[in-house]
Steps between C-alpha positions, in 0.01 A plus 500: 500500500147480364222256416316605186161349438399519134132509414273504199299265284667236284652668195521842665882506486597393854769257391645738242543772762606257775779357280631847418488613863674182619771545238562866583490479882627143545187373676380141521189460282252231601247418226167353608436351154831312502423349842138415421589352160766284665247371752253422221771316306572296815139382506365732770133578428386843385316550828807415711756673277353847550544507877818293494666733248449798730631309801814414301538866394467617860761248620744600225442870566560460873820307430630764257408787732666315789816488290491875445371499141244733351203298376246549223189284519362477148134404535156655482368637828142373478437418867552686829723222636756554221529866593513423874771234457721737301465774759562257789812352337648844439435605860634170637833554321531877540457553126316787335166384360435611141207432267477563127186428302531459125186615326368610166149601398554330162376145562548418130875561555494271805315234297755526220785454750331193647443346157854557371732449798700187566261345750556293812247234595339715772443801273182612324475453124298822457267727694212262432696171519639371831818290536490151346438325833199717591141456390374783282175649624266756346598856587881455499555840333268674748677330793834615360377861477386483866846374596654800326298732722529294819868472586582513869709808574671641809332797664779733387843525339453288190561557131274426204672501160327510163656216305353593162837655414840327479657407836785744435249785540381407851809323636652830627179575692506153656869535594436841658214351701723216626769749602256704713497435873 
């Protein structure tokens, strides 16, 4: 049993890889954007929906792990608490803790993905345009670039995949990483 924490900026390919991994290994995939968008649709404010969405993810992950399922948390890992919660949940349930960061140096590719994907309410419209419920501020693109370089990572035993290529090219590497003890 494992808990896999996905990481990477919006548009980096986390969901694409998480869906493939969940399909292949039969894991439960918990998508932060689905939860946060649902909270926004229910009238929860932007400020409250961020924290609440993670609390819902943690509760769902603990429940799935408690039932013996492998879990993939599909969200960026921007803050130390997100990393710490994933590690604590895995330890609490005797599951292996895994971490995969999706990354590409080509921010124009990331921007193209953001602009063309089927978007949920909580998702960015582009590198320089935040989600519809957020106020746009000067420097959005620069903030996004800092996010790309500032993901929280475990001290060791994690995988970074370059998502500039099709998922079929790095899926075997991700599967091999998950199989390692």
